[in-house]
N, C-alpha and C positions, 0 to 999 in steps of 0.2 A: 143784551139779548133777552133779558127778563121781560122787557116791554113786548117783544114779539110773542113770547110764550103767553103773557097775559092777554094779548089781543086774540090769540087763538082760543083761549079759555072763554073769553067773553063772546066770541063768535058761536061757540057751542052753546053757551047759556041762552043766547038770543035766537037759537035755532037756525043760524046761518050755515052752520056746519053740523051735520047729523052725527050723533054719537057712534063710535066704532065699538063693536062688541069686544069686551075683554080688556079694554084700555081706558085710562082716564084722559081728560083733555090735555093734561100736561105731558102725557106719554105719546101723544100723536105728533110731537115735534122733537127732533133731536138736533142739538147745536154743538158743534165742536170747532173752535176758532172761526173761520169764515165758511165752514161747511154746514149747510142746513138741510135736513130732510124733514118733509112734512107728509103726513099720511092723511088722505082724504078719499072720499068716494068719487068715482069718475062721472059725476053728474054736473050739468051746466051751472046750476045755482052755486054749488060748492066751489067749482073752479073759478067762477067770477068773484066769489067772496074771498078766496085765497089770493087772487091776483090783486084785489083792492087792498087787502091787509098788507101785502108786501109793498104796494105802491105807497101807502100812507106811512109805513115804517121807514121806507127809503127816504121820503121827504123830511121826516122828523129826525132821522139819524145820519143822513147822507150816506147810508149803506144801501145802495141800490142793487137790485137783482139784475144780473146780466143773463138774459134768457138764452142768448146765443151760446153761453157756456154752461147752461143748465140742461137737465134732462128729466123726463118723466118716465116712470116705469109702471106698467100695469101688473100687479101681483096676480090679479085675476081679472079677466075681461077679454073681450073679442076685438075684432077690427073696428067695429063701430065706436066702441069706447076709446080706442087708440086714436082714431081720427078726431073725435070730440076733444080729447085732451090736447092734442097737437094744435088744433084750431084755437081753442080758448086760451091756452097758455103761450102759444107761439114759440115753443121749444121742441127740440128733438125728443123722440121716444126711443127707449132702449129696452130690449127684452129682459125679463126676469128669468133666472137669478142675476144679481148684480154684485159689484164690489163697492164697498163703502168704507173709507178710512183704512184701506188695505185688507179688509175682511170680506170674505165671500158670504153673501146673504142668500139664504135658501130656505124653503119650507120643508125640505127633505134632507136626509143625510147626504153629505157632499160626495160626489163621484170622484174617481181617481183623477180625471181631467181637471176637476175643480180644486183638488188639493195640490195639483202639480205646481201652480205658481208659488205656493209656500215653500216648496222644496227648491225651486229655481231661485227664489229670493236669497236663500242661504248661500247657494253656490256662487251667485253673482257678487257676493260681498268681497271676495278676494280673487281677482283675476289671476291666471296662471303665472304671469310675469311677476306679480307681487308676491305670490306664495314662495317663489324661489329665492326671494331676497330676505325673507324673515328667518331669524335664528330659531333653532329648536326650542330654546328657553322661552321664546315669545309665543310659541304655539299654544301652550296651556292657557296663558292669559287671554289670548284671542278666542279660544274655544269657550272659556267660561264667561267672559264679559261681553262678547260680541256675537259670535256665531250661534251659540246655543240660546241666546236671548231672542233671536229673530222670530221663531215660531210661537213665542209665548202667547201672544194675543189670539192666535188661531186655536191653540189647544186649550185656551181659557174658556172659549165659548162653545166648543164642540169636541166630542171624543174623536181623537185623531185615529185614522186607519192604522192598522198594524204595519202595513207595508210602508207607510209614510215615515213612521218612527224608525223603522229598520233602515230605510234609505238615508235618513238624516244621520243616524248613528254611524252608518257605513261611511258616509262622506266625512264626518267629524273625525272618525278613527283614522282614516287615510291622511287627513290633513295633520292630525296630531303627531302621527308617527313619522310621516315622510314629507309632508307639505305638498302631496300630490292628490289627484282626485280619486285614485284607486291604490290599494295596497293589498298584498297577499299576507297570509298567516306568518310567513317567515320574517316579515318586517315588524311584527307585533310581539315583543317579548312577553307582554302581560295581557291577559284577556281584558276586553272592554268593560265587562261587568266588574272586574276588580278595580279598574281605573275609576269607575263611577261610584265607588264607595266613599263615605266620608273619610276625612283625614285620620280620625281616631280608630278607624277600622282598616287602615292600611291602604286607602285609596287616595285619589288626588282631588276629591271634592267636586268632580264633574257631575251634574245632576242627571239622574235617570229620567229621561223624558216621559216615559210611560207613567212613572210614579208622580212626577211633577204635574202631568196632565190630570191625573186623578185627584191630586190634592187641590188643584185650582178649581176643578169642578165641584168638589165637596164644599169649597168656600162659598159658592153661590147659595147652596142650601143653608149653610151656617148663617150667612148674612140675611137671608130671607126670614130666618127665625129669630134673629137677635137685633137687627137694626131696622127700625120702622121708617127711618129717614131716607132710605134709598129710593131714588126716583122710579126705578123699575119695579118696585114692590107691587105685587098684584098681578104682574104678567105671568103667564104660564111658563114655567121652566121646562126645558126639554126632559123627556123621560130618560133617566140615567140610572139604571139599576145598580151598576157598580158603585157610583158615587153615593147613592142612597144607602147601600149596604154598609159602606165605610162610615157614613155619618151616623147611622143607627147603632153601629157597633162601638163607637167612641163616645157618644153623647148620652148623658143621662139627664132627666128633667126633674126639677122640684116643682110640685104643683102649688100654684097660688090660687088665683080665681078660676083657673082651668080654661080660660077663654082661648089660650094659645096652644093648648095641648091637643095632639091628635090621640084620641082615646085608644084606638086600636094599635097604632104602629109605634108611638113614642114610648121610650123606656122610662116610665114614670112610677112604676110599681116595684119598689125595692130593686131598682136596677134592671128590671125586665119589662117587657111590653105584654099587654094582654094577648096579643097575637102569639107570643112565644109560650105563655103559660097555658093558654086554653085555645089552641088552634082550631079553626073550623074543620069539621069532618063531614064529608058527604056520604050518604048511605044509598 
């Protein structure tokens, strides 16, 4: 797949594909196993160039594109652009937002309807007839290693709604205590918050989804500041005030050349930031 990525980069260098604002040529293509997503403008020249690139790549690698199983999505555009894309590529068009690798892609915060599949995905893991056959001793193992892992990729990329985390915890709590989809307080001898504590604090080590979501989002900021090899580096991260606040409170910076330090916000001045020491005041 590196060959396909290089071909796209060369197409940009030779002006067959116009640059897209805010991303590098390497970032306009995403490859995972046999799933490929390419970003381009809905103009005739670029569509023809992309189709030719895929044709040449298919002849060289024997990995041909099946356009009947492919789809094009207009992130922005009207009916005229949709017709042009469908005509030039010969594939179906689907409206945006879309799902890719199980994740909901959107330009705006996800709605409740868009988050619902993540919740349904957890509930479908164990049909009712299977839940009744599982011993109580196995409930904890399943919660920690299977059920609670399902929403990780969703909460990794976007701050989950409070109602979603509450619904997931509600379902996990019911399965843990009774193996059913619902449970009342009388069936729960210990509060769920206590269950979610680490072992050394008297809990069972089940992760607190809200804290896990926050920690995973902080990791994006950490990697963007410490690992220059990440292919997504340079893309605009979503504004996340909670994750940014946690990052700033835990991380201190040692100044070298100063090229990677944010003068105003980073805590490089004896453990504090200039913003904290000398905040701006309006008169």
